[in-house]
C-alpha positions in Angstrom: 3.2 -49.0 54.2 2.4 -45.4 52.9 4.9 -42.7 53.8 3.4 -39.4 55.2 2.3 -37.2 52.4 2.0 -40.0 49.9 -1.6 -40.8 50.5 -3.7 -39.6 47.7 -7.2 -38.5 48.8 -10.1 -37.1 46.6 -12.7 -34.7 48.0 -16.0 -36.1 46.9 -18.5 -33.6 48.4 -20.4 -32.2 51.2 -24.0 -32.1 52.0 -26.3 -30.0 54.5 -29.7 -30.5 56.0 -32.2 -27.8 56.7 -35.5 -28.2 58.5 -38.1 -25.7 57.1 -40.3 -23.8 59.5 -43.9 -25.2 59.8 -46.3 -23.3 57.9 -48.0 -20.6 59.9 -45.1 -20.0 62.4 -44.0 -16.7 61.1 -47.6 -15.3 61.1 -48.1 -16.9 64.6 -45.0 -15.1 66.0 -45.9 -12.0 64.3 -49.5 -12.0 65.9 -48.0 -12.9 69.4 -45.4 -10.0 69.3 -47.3 -7.3 67.3 -50.9 -7.9 68.2 -50.8 -9.5 71.7 -47.8 -7.7 73.0 -45.8 -10.8 73.8 -42.1 -10.9 74.1 -41.2 -13.8 71.8 -37.7 -15.4 72.5 -35.9 -18.5 70.8 -34.3 -20.8 73.3 -32.5 -23.6 71.7 -29.7 -26.1 72.2 -28.4 -25.5 68.6 -25.3 -23.6 67.7 -25.5 -19.7 68.0 -25.5 -19.1 64.2 -28.1 -21.8 63.6 -30.4 -20.4 66.3 -30.0 -16.9 64.9 -30.9 -18.0 61.4 -34.1 -19.7 62.7 -34.9 -16.7 64.7 -34.4 -14.3 61.8 -36.5 -16.7 59.5 -39.3 -16.9 61.9 -39.5 -13.1 62.7 -38.4 -13.4 66.3 -34.9 -11.5 65.4 -35.8 -8.5 63.2 -33.2 -6.2 61.6 -33.7 -3.6 64.1 -32.4 -6.0 66.8 -29.2 -6.7 65.0 -26.2 -8.0 67.0 -25.8 -4.6 68.5 -27.3 -5.5 71.8 -25.3 -6.8 74.3 -27.9 -9.5 75.2 -29.9 -9.9 72.2 -28.3 -13.1 71.1 -26.5 -15.2 73.8 -25.2 -18.7 74.5 -26.2 -20.6 77.6 -22.7 -20.1 78.9 -22.9 -16.2 78.4 -26.2 -16.2 80.0 -25.1 -18.1 83.0 -22.0 -15.8 83.5 -24.1 -12.6 83.1 -26.2 -13.6 85.9 -23.7 -14.9 88.5 -24.0 -12.1 91.1 -26.7 -11.3 93.8 -28.9 -13.7 95.5 -28.8 -17.4 95.3 -31.7 -19.2 93.6 -32.3 -22.9 93.3 -33.3 -24.8 90.3 -33.6 -28.4 89.7 -31.8 -30.4 86.8 -34.8 -31.7 84.8 -33.0 -35.1 84.2 -31.4 -36.0 87.6 -33.6 -33.7 89.9 -30.3 -32.5 91.4 -30.5 -29.0 92.8 -28.5 -26.3 90.9 -27.7 -23.4 93.0 -27.0 -19.9 91.2 -26.3 -16.6 92.3 -28.7 -14.4 90.3 -29.0 -10.4 90.5 -32.5 -9.8 89.5 -31.8 -6.4 88.3 -29.4 -7.9 85.8 -31.6 -10.7 84.9 -34.2 -8.0 84.0 -31.7 -6.2 81.8 -30.8 -9.3 80.0 -34.5 -10.5 79.6 -35.7 -7.0 78.3 -33.1 -7.5 75.4 -32.7 -11.2 75.1 -34.1 -12.5 71.7 -32.1 -15.7 71.2 -30.6 -18.0 73.8 -28.5 -20.5 72.0 -26.5 -23.6 73.1 -28.9 -23.7 76.0 -28.9 -26.7 78.6 -32.0 -27.9 80.4 -30.7 -26.0 83.4 -30.5 -22.8 81.4 -34.0 -23.1 80.3 -35.1 -23.8 83.9 -33.3 -20.9 85.1 -35.0 -18.6 82.5 -38.3 -19.9 83.6 -37.5 -19.6 87.2 -36.3 -16.0 86.7 -39.4 -15.0 84.8 
């Protein structure tokens, strides 16, 4: 039996994976935002830092947005907490079709949406709530 602290382990290494953006994504987002006047947002189930990196790389999040805005980069949990006030809306879980009732203040939703660029760690219900609110 090996006593605690006697096990000799050697670090072998680490690796990471990166999915590059498809060709034309940056130009498409730039066109949608600048020429067509669309508000482009990234909604992802990925970690906040991963979603932020993709948003920067794709041109959705630009230096002038920064992290200064209260709502520019949010997690799904922050998104839900910021909207829990006001009237009740019902959305449906896309997997189970179970109703999800959430109290949402439309004025707060509009404030969040105006500034929101990246919604990370978003659940299917968060995505549904975003679309329903729009």
